[in-house]
N, C-alpha and C positions, 0 to 999 in steps of 0.2 A: 714234491714227493707225495706218493699215495699215502693217505692216512689209513693206518691199519690198527688192529688190536694187538695187545701184548700176548694174546692167546690164553692157554690154560695156565692158571696160577693156583697156588695154595696158600692158606693162612698158616703162619708159623707162630710159635710161642717163645717169648723171652722172659726168663725168670730173673727178677731182681734179687740179688743175693743178700743185700743188707736191708735193714728196716727203712721204710719210707716215712720221713717226718712230714706231717701234714700242717697246713696253716692253722688248724684248730688247736694244735699242740699235741694231738694224738699221733700214734704211729701205726703203720700197717706192716705186717710181716708176710713173707712168702708171696710177694706181689708178682703176678703174671701179666704181661702185656702181649696181646695178640697183634700181629702185624703182617703186612705183605710188602714185597719189594718188586720193582720192575726196572729192568736195565741192569747195568753193571757199574760197580764202584771202580773208578779209575785208580791208578797207582798212587796219585797224589792225594786221593780222597777229597777232591774239591769239586765234585760234580753232583753232590747229594742234594736232593730237594725233599723236604718233609711236607706231606699233605695232611691237613687236619680236617676232620669231619664235623658235621652239624649234629644236633641233638640226637636224631634217630639214625645216624650213619654208623659205619663200622670200618674195619680195616680193609674190606674188599672194595677198593676204589676203582679198579680197572681189570680187564680181562675176564675170563670165565672160569668158574669152578666146574669140575666134572659133574655133568648131569643137570646143570642149571639152565633155565630157559631165558635168562637175561644176564647181561654183564654187570660189572661193578658200577657203583653209583656215579663215578666221574669218567666214564668211558669216553665222553665227548672231548675230554681234555688230555687224557693220558694215553700214550702209545706212539709208535713210529709215525713221524710226520706231523704230530700234533704239538701243541704248545709245550706240554710236558713230554718231550720226545724221549722215549725209553732207549733210543739209540745214541743219545747224547748224555742223558742224565741218569743218575741212580735215584729212583723215587721210592720213598718210604711212606707207608700209610699205616697208622696204628689205631686200634680201638682204644677209646679213652678209659682212664681209670674210672671205675664206677659203672662201666658199661656192662653189657650182657652178651657180647659176641666174642668171648674168649679172654678179655681182660678181667682182672679181679674187680668184683662188684658185689652188690647185695645178694646175688644168686650164687656166689662162690662159696666154697667150703671155708669156714672160719677155723683156722688152726688153733685158736685159743678158746674155742667154745667149750662150755661146761653144761650145755643143755642136756636134759635127761632124754633118754631114748623113749619116744612116745609109743614105740611098738609098730608104728606105721612103716610101710616099705621104704627102706633106705633113709629113714629119719636119722639114723646114727651118723649120717654125713654132716650134720650140724652146719647148715648153711647160715650165712651172716644174717639175712633179713635186715631188720632195723638195728641190729648190733653193728652193722657196717657204719663207720664214722662218716660224717658229712665231708665231702671233698669240694675243692674249688677248682677253677680253671688253672690257677697257679699250680695246684697239686698235680693236675693232669699233665701240665707242661713239664714239671719236674720229673715225672715218670717217663715222659717221652725223651727227656734229656739223657736219662740212663740208657735207654734203648739206642739212641744215637751214639753215645759214648762207646757202646759195645762194638760198634763198627770201627772204632778208633778215628772217627770223624771229628776234627777239631773245629771246623767251621762249616756250617751249611751254606750251600750256594743260595738257597732260597727256602722260605717257609710260606705256604699258601693255604688258604681255606676260606670258606664262606659261612656266614651266620655265626654259630658257636665256634666253627672252625676259624673264622676271622678273629674271634676273641682270643683263641689260642695263639694265632699269629702275633697279635698285639702283645700278648703276655710274653712270648719268646723275645720280642724286641726289647721289652723292659727287663725281664729276668736275666737274659743272656745276651746283652748287647754286643759282646765281642764274638759271639758264636753264630751270628746270622748276617750274611752279606746283603741279601735282598729279602724283602718282605712284601707279601701281596694279601692284605686283608680285604675281603669282599663282603658287601652287604652286611655290615656289622656296626658295632658301637664301642666306644671306649669305656662305657659304663651302661648298665641296663637302666632303662627308663621306667617310671612308675607304670606306664601302660603295658610294657613288656612283662613286668613283674606281675601285674594284675592278670594277664592272660595265662601266665604259668600257674598262678595260684588256682584259677578256675579249673585247669587241667588236673592239678594235684587233688583238689577237693572232689573231683569226679571219681578219682581212683579211691581215695580214702573213704568216701561215702558208700562205696560198693561193699555190701555185706560180706562178700567173699574175700575182701582184702585181709581181714582178720589180723589187723595191726602188723601187716607185713609178713605174717607167718602162714603162707598159703601154698607153699611149694609142693606139698604132697596131698593137697586137697583141690577143691575147685578154685581156679585163679580169678581175679577180679576183671574178667574180660569186658564186661559192660562198662565199667568205669574207665578202663584203659582205652577202649574204643571211643568213648565220649571225649576223653582228653585229646585223642588224636583228631577227632572231627573238629573240635574247637580250634586246635592249633592249625589244622590244614586250611581252615578259612583264612587265617592270617598270612598264609604263604602265597595266596592267590590275590590277584587284583580284581576290582569290580569289572574292568574291561575284559579280562580273561574269562571270568565266569559268564558274562553275557555272551562272549564269543563261543564258548564251549557248550553252554547249556541254554542260555536265554531263559524263557519261561516254558520251555518244552516239557510236555508230559512224558512220563515213563510208561511205555507199553500200554497206553490207553488213549482214547480219543476225547474223553471229557473228565471233568473233575469228579472225584468219588464222594465228596461231601462227608468224609469221615477222617479218622486220623491215620489212615494208611498212607503209604508213600504216593504222592501225586507227581512231583516234579523230578526231572532227571538229576538236578543238582542234589536233591535229597538222597536219591539212590547212590549217587557218586560218593557222598560223604559217608554213608553207611558202609560202602565197599571199602573205603580207605580205612575206616575204623576196624572192620572185620579182618582185613588183611594184615593190619599192623599188629594185632594181638597175637598173630601166629609167629611173629619174629622178634618181639620185644618184651622185656620184663617190666612189669608195672613199677616195682620198686626202683629199678634203674631210671625210669622216667621221673620219679620223684626226686632222686638224688641229682640227676643231671640238670633238670630244670631249676633246682635250687642253686646249683653251682652257677648257672647263668644269672640268676637273680643277684647273687653275691658279687658278681663281676663289676669291678670299679677300679680303673687304673688312675684315677685322679689322686693327687696328693694335696692335702689341705684344701680339697674342693676344686683343685685346678688340674686339668688335663695337661696344661703346659708344664706344670711342675712334675707331673707323673711321667712325662716323656723326655725329661731333661737329659737322661743318659743314653738315649737311643743313638745307635751308630749305623743302623742299616739304611740302605737305599730302599725307599718305600714306593709302591704303586698301590694307591687306593682305588677300589672299584665299587661304585654304588649302582643302584638300579632305579631308574626314574619313576617306576610304578610301584615301588616297594613302600608299603605303608607300615610294615612291622619294624623294619630298620630303614627309615627314610633317609634320603640323601643328606639331609641336614646333619644327621649324626656322623656320617662319613666326613662331612665338611668340618665338623668340630675337631675330628682327628687331624684333618689337613691343616687347620688353623694352628693347632697345638704343635704339630711337627714343624711348620713354617716358623713359628715363634722361637723354636730351638735351633733354627738354621739347619734342619735335616733335609737332605735331598729327597724330595717327594713329588710325585705326580698324581693327578686325579683324573678319573674317567667315569662316565655314567653309561651303563648299558641302556639303550633305548628299547624298551620291551614292554609288552602288555602282560607278561607272565607274572608280574609281581615279584615277591621275595624269591620264589623258586627259579627265577631266570638264571641264577648262577649254576643251576643244575640242568638247564634246558637249552639255553641260548649259546650253543657252541661256537657259532660264527664270530660274533663280537668278542667273546671271551678268549678264544684262541688267538685272535688278532692282537688284542691288548697285551695278553700275557706273553706271547711269543716275542713281541717287540720289546717288552720290558726285559725279558731274560736275555735276548740277543744284544741288547744295548749294553754291552759289557766293555769296561775299560780296564786298564792294567791294574789299578788299585783293587779291583774286585777279586783278582786272582793271585796277585803277587805274594811271595813269601816276605814277611816282615821280620821274622826272627832270622837274621842273616848271619851266616858264619863268614867272618872276614879276617884278614891278616894285615899287618903293616909291612912297609918296605924293609924293616929290620928283621923280619921273621926269617929264620933259617929254612932252607929248602927241605931239610929233613923234618922239621916241625910242621911245615906246610903240608907235607905228604901225610904225616900222622893225623893232622886235623881233618884232612880230606877223607881219610879212611874212617876215622871215628864218627864223623858227621854224615857219612854216606853222600857226599856231594862231589861234583866233577868240576866246579868252578869256585874259585875263592877271590872275591873282590879285594883289592889292596887299597887301604884307606890311610889318610893322613891323620894327625892328632885331632884335627877339627872335623873328622868324619867325611872329608871330601874324597871322592873317588880319584885315585891316581893310576890305577891299572887293574889288571885281572890275570890270575894264574889258572890254567886249566890242567886237567889230568895229563893231557898231551904234553904240555910244557914241562911237567915234572918228569915224564918219561924221557923227554929230550934232554933234560939236565943230567939224567943218569947216563945216557948214551954219550954225551959230550963231556961228562965229568965236570960239569959246571957247578959251582957252589954259591954263586951270587944270584939272589932272587931278582935283582934289578936287571940282570942280563937275559932272563927268560920270560919275564912277564910282558904281557901286551899293554902298551901304554896308550895307544890310540884306540880307546875302547868305544865300541858302539853302545849307546845308551838309549833309554826311553824315559818318558814322563808318566807319572801315575794316572794322568787323565787321557793318555793316548788310547784310541780305540783298538780293540784286540785285533781287528782285521788289518789295521795299519802295521801293527807289530809283527803279525804273522808274515806279512809281505816283506818286511824289513829283514826278518830272520832268514827267509827263503832267499832273498836277493844276495845277502852276504854269507849265506851258508853257515849260519851260526845257530846254536841251540839254546843260548842263554843271553839275556840282556839285563844288566844292572839298571835299576830304576833310581833316578836322581832328581833333585829339585833344581830350581833355576840357579842355585849357587853351587851345583854339582855335589851336594851332600847326598850320601847314599841313603835311600829310603826303603829299598827292597830289591828283589830279584825275581825275574820271570823266565820260565823255560818253555820250550816247545811242548813238553809233556803236559804242562799245565793247561795249555790252550787248545791242544789237538782235538779234544772231545767236543769243543764248542764249534769247531769248523767242519764237523762231519756233515756230509751232504746225503 
């Protein structure tokens, strides 16, 4: 299939109606989460994928905003024919709590503010500034959960993200183990290392030391552009590898033939870092940088010092992706996650991107990433999609009661089970119609006893072929003892087989 863009998109706003309780013990009221969606949510609401962004990202992960000269930050991965195929999946991307691109953060209006009007233009808006409480990755995920719930999605097909986005993926696995079928953490860690915390602190001090920062109260005066630009320059160095910097810049001079022998910019790499800093201040809030980087520092999913203990309740199928040239979040940290999940007997696989790009490879190396992610998402078995909350009946159930249950639960198939939960037959809406026409009152006479079934580990493609061969729309899922474990329908799997 030709890989295409999702086209023109727009950012939407979701308002959380109840207060949001934070890990710190504080609460936030009137929280807004900015988000975008790509593709359509199917009737069963089981094709949703949540995309989580890194520190400087936002909700605009794919497609184009009107008038923009570049697409969303993960255009390489999202869209028709790509790993996150918008013709198969319903993709949600949201700006994190504490951000500055539409979600509630330090630059938002504080509904509980009692600041005095300084007389400056629009100062009566009373923005949070440093009155905004510290938030954590867990708080961000809890806010995302409310957004996902608003779509009435009970279980996400997958959660995916890199860097801080990968931390959110891991937090989803831990906080909501029953709500995530598949998880793809990329270039991340189960807990921030001292080196990572150190780099973040240097960035924060660059902002705080800027005289224009004014203890976070700069929104109607000069903003701390120099400090934020410097923080971005330091961080950006950690996103690249030594190889990529040599390949891109070497020791080439910038618009000159010889060294200047002063403190002006000589090298192309210097000019590049200044450009990164200057462009960053045009789209990001300095206070948000402080809050989000601190949330990264606080991130630690270990329990009693053990990641194994921290991951003990995970139920998702996991694909870990590391980057071989990443020295900010090196492969060893991804392997720590792998070891902890293996120790808990979690179904997990591990891949490394072979790239000179460094940490930024998850944003740039579309070829390898699309291959790994698409294979992981398409490697779907029955248990990934089946309904486990099954509406069933026994052979003693009256036909009238079976019909009422079918109407109440909005189902067209009712498995018939024995006292020990073994499948003995199935009744369809067609069978009930037939019983009325023939004036039959005995369930045993209308139910199908030779039922076609499947196993929870059967590949979806195999099940789809079986349904087509026997012209059936539903298969009960049983174990080796024929005990009923779930049910799967053609509607559940049709979106995954779209070509």
